C-alpha positions in Angstrom: 191.7 64.3 -71.7 189.3 66.9 -69.9 189.8 66.9 -66.1 186.0 66.8 -64.6 185.1 68.1 -61.7 182.0 66.3 -60.5 179.1 69.2 -59.5 175.6 67.0 -58.4 173.8 63.7 -59.6 170.2 63.6 -60.3 167.9 63.7 -56.6 166.1 60.7 -56.8 169.2 58.5 -57.6 169.8 55.3 -54.8 172.4 52.8 -56.7 174.8 55.4 -57.8 173.9 54.6 -61.5 172.7 57.9 -61.5 172.6 61.5 -64.2 175.1 63.6 -63.2 176.5 67.0 -63.7 180.7 67.8 -64.3 182.1 71.3 -64.8 185.5 71.1 -67.0 187.2 73.5 -68.9 184.7 76.2 -70.0 181.6 74.6 -70.1 180.1 71.5 -68.3 179.6 67.2 -69.4 176.0 65.4 -68.8 176.1 61.7 -67.3 173.0 60.3 -68.0 170.7 57.7 -69.5 171.3 56.6 -74.2 168.0 57.3 -75.9 166.2 55.3 -77.8 166.6 55.3 -81.8 163.3 56.6 -82.4 164.3 59.6 -79.6 167.1 59.9 -81.7 165.9 60.1 -84.8 164.9 63.4 -83.7 168.1 65.6 -82.9 168.6 68.6 -85.0 171.6 68.1 -87.1 173.5 65.8 -84.8 177.1 65.9 -86.0 179.3 62.6 -86.2 181.2 63.2 -83.1 177.5 64.0 -80.8 175.1 62.4 -79.4 172.1 63.4 -76.7 171.7 61.5 -73.2 167.9 62.3 -70.8 168.4 63.8 -67.7 165.6 64.8 -65.5 165.0 68.3 -65.2 166.4 68.7 -61.4 170.2 68.0 -62.2 170.3 70.7 -65.1 168.0 73.0 -62.7 170.1 73.1 -60.0 172.9 74.6 -62.9 170.4 77.5 -63.3 169.8 78.0 -59.4 173.1 78.1 -58.7 173.7 81.3 -61.0 171.1 82.9 -59.0 
């Protein structure tokens, strides 16, 4: 099991159910909304142990801003 460090959540969330970003050794974990089947089908070369989620742009934009 990886140890996760909470970084931040979606700026527009309010009730606790929200997309968020976590740091872990060597990378990040993204918490987001599950994709519908039609959107998921558009992901390229999706392995059996992979999945895609949707997160609002502000969740990842803040990561870029933090690195500047």
